[in-house]
Phi, psi and omega in degrees: 000128180282154177270117178266139179249145177215168180274094182292329183301326180294316181294317180295318180297320180294317179295320180295317179297320180296330181277351179075025183247135178263126179236156170293131186285130172278155177301141178299135181209143174286156184229146174297128178237083177259011178079005185253163175053046176293334164237162184303140182295147179230137180176214186221144170222136189280346195301310185299329184270325189241336192048228182256026181294169180294344180287343178281108189200175176300321180297320178297315181301315180294321178296321178295316179300318178299317182291328176306322182281308188289331183271351182092002180296320178298315179293336178282349176121353180286128186244318193263132170251108191247137173267141176257204186300159174087013178277345186251167171284160182292348181225148174287164178279184184298335179268003179085011180273150172291144183237121177299143177296117185289342177281313179287321185230075185298334179263004178088166182290323181299321180295321178295317179297318180299321179295315178300316179297326181294343179265009181077024183241177179241160191237137181231155179232173182234143168206186182227144178278046180214186182286333178221163177281186187276343180293145183296339177291340174075060176285156186297135173268180186262355184298122183086353180237023189302308183295319181295314181293316181299317179296320179295314181298318179299322180292335178276347182092028180287138181246353190208135175233121167265122188241109188277189192226020183273158177049052192267033174060031176070028180302133179232331183262157178300321181296325177296321177296314180300318182295316181298315182286328179290329179299319178285326175305311182293324179293320178296317180297324183291342181287339184081359179257133177289113182233115179297135188244111183252113181276127180245068186263357174070013179077014186296313183246043176049059185297342177296339180275343181225350187293335184294337178275353188244315185223179179272340175202162180214137176293136181258352185213176169292181185296143173280155169231169186276056181224144179301319182298322179293313179300316181296315180298317181292320176305313184296326179285327186273328188295334182279357185260019184307321183298343186269350185264156176176176182307124179091349181208115191231144166290133184240104178275019176090175190291165176280137174262003185306120177100355181277349169101355182271353177231166176280166177297326176299316179292323177294323176296322175297313178307309183292321179296313184292319178297322182290316182287341174272010180051045181270153169304140179250093180247113182296127181248014178247162180279098185291351174293340181245013187292141174280163174303324179296318178298314181294325180293329176288310185293337183251017179290100187294330180295319179286319178300322179301327177293314178298320187265012181302132187291344176298328172073038178252128175287140179299148181247137177283118181273329179202155176207092181245119178056039177079013177251113191254140172238119180238136182231143181224122176288143182245160190298330183270007180097349176290172172235136167267138182227129174246130175249106189248129179251103182280353189276178187266006176218155183299150180208150175270129180240136185222151168211190180227161177299322179295319182296328181272001172101013179272144177291160182295136178213160180291326179210159182228145174270133185239107179263117176279117189280353176253318177277343182061030175257148180243130177230178175239152180222150176282355179144342178274136179243107187223155172200147168272114191254127179299164175306132179064016184258171178221128168263136185228132185229155165246124187246130182232127180276139177074214183068206182267050181304325185293347180279359183248154176292158180292154177280111180240136177220157181236121174270157178222126186239133170242158174297130178231153182298329180195160181304131179090352180285158175294149177280123185248137172231157180251145180303129177076000182258135180279132179239142177268127175249131178250127175249142177232116179262125186238142176252110179267358185278175172279323183271157178283152168269138188240146173050052185271154180215138177245137178230143173231123181232151181242179178294169178302133179093349178270150177251124179232119181230136176279138178247013177205167182301142179239006179242143175223131177287324180218131173241100185294164176304132177079006182255160181236156170234121180258134177228150179237145186226144173258122184240125181231125176272159179299147181299334182256019181297126180285164177298145180154183179257139184225141180267135165253122186267124179254126182226136178233128176236148179195168175255157006278162172081016182048047184291143179225142172224126180211160179195169177256131171263116184269128175241156185237140166254122188251150172265121181288157175292140181298162178289158179092192176265117186230162180268126180294340175292341178254337187284153178288134176257159177280319177201158178212123179232135191222149183296315179225127181064179179281158168297133182260141175269120172065019169218170173288172179282133180259355173076348186240287185227164181301135177090004183261013179276183181231172177305140179288124182225121178234120179057035179084357180258130179262135182243132182282334185239149176156189178235128177258117182234173175222118186300142357278147179210154176217126175242126185245133178239149175265116180264332178064024178074014187255353190250143187256325184217158171219142180211156179196150167268132188229151177170177176274132185298146181294342189289346179251153177235174179085191183297151177173141179199140181213170170231141177255135181225143173246127180239142175230121180048048173083004180238135178284125183243354175201145184211127180284341194073180183290127176245121179262157180302135182095345179286151179294153178295154178242161174249125176251133177225138181214152177267129184240019184306126178082354184284145178271317184236138176245132175236128173258115189241136170239126178251148179285142182283353175086020181265005179084354180275131181254005180259046181272084180282098187258125186250135165260097184272135184043051176287128183218155177234158173239118186234147179285000000 
């Protein structure tokens, strides 16, 4: 089958114009038209869940295929069952062919593919556009063997190729990257078999500017990990690339971590919502044989999947991002708009936009479908929600129609005193705090016989100090209530939920969510090491933040001595970018200092920046530090600050092994 080229930019521009959405124009580029990935690909990849463990096997592949059918994943749109690295032996045979590992795949790859096909599914494999794959064992890569490997895979019935970027013969220029990936594109086309081509170049050479002529999707970032900070960092890098995506060619922010256990269900819902509104490939990266009902309910949410798979094929565009409150909108083929309201911060917040702002024509009323609660309300044009920390509210908005047959959109915000916008809400044991709730009606119709409730955990006292019932809440009006909240005097440090609930007529409508508050342990008096001190929270790109060792990427305690420039440090924090460690200072600490740099234990490319923040303001910045550069000393004044954040950002080189050390980080507190 020959590879036909066409001007994809023309098609994307036409679809965008028809949707009434203005985007920054991407450079005109020809696009691969192999008839595949007209909507973003959906399926499974084993890497995030198994890596090269013994559980990665033919039996696992068959079990996943069976579950795709029995669990409803196939009916939800998931098609591809893909193998990642470690499926082959470390050496080719005498004829130069790849050889399946006979222990993992005793019946061979073709038998596994045939089984997947028998379930009405498609089968995918992994290789690398280099001499070897990315695993340290060094399995054979495809560089120089493109035609031979493609023909072999086609004979096995392969439908999907993920093509990685390790051991890439020292490629440095964009043209070298294009040449390596184009060689496999042409080899796949020559087989005559339709094989979806996924470029895994990690965003190193801006593949969104040239990838549409080469593959069906391209990775825009380094590898994701099962951490909120990793998901957030990747979202921010990918969301700005909307002009480059379209039918047959997609920005790929990497696989889904939903269900792997490193994030909360609220964060996983954000992950799934954001990937869907960005028209990203949806590749399950967790072991669905062990999935909880909550995980399956996220992965099979057909309303959210419909947004990702909408045939118009436009990636959602970020309309605003103020203080970590994001509004993303995506035009849909029937004229509706999908809207995601994402709160990246550590406390609940109300996020709002309007029907006009998301591109809908003027109407007297709009239907608002909540894609997670599956409730439908009506609005006069305002689209609002009180969104939990790290949460996302997602809507499908339709102008006109029978909007009046639905109850009005009512939501209740809840505010506590915070040190700065986006900071976690802090309370002290035994101390009474005032919480203010504001109930708002965004609908055309009035809300009737409404009631607001605020409840706390067992042992907490919550009392209303103003009316919480309203007989009528007219359109555009608010009801403010105040509450006194007191935690037990002996409440230990930790996070606690305050439940906010609003009920009203018609339809016995309810809206509720948890407002999370924190009780923090302050840093001890004197000059102390932050590697020993209690933190309020710690989020890390790979594995947990380590105390007094380097980052080990997997589980607590697997790090090594912190070493910078040949000097070993007994105290410190071992992180992997991106990461954030937050401490409660309580206004008692005057200074913070640390020696910072990339740990000696890793080699190759790598770059990060270290930042110190106090109460939402950056007070020290190392600038970009590349691997091999000497360590730096950061010192900052924190007098009067309530919260301290130690932040490491990725330098954007696609390397995910950035072992970033805060060596001898210390504070001086009264």
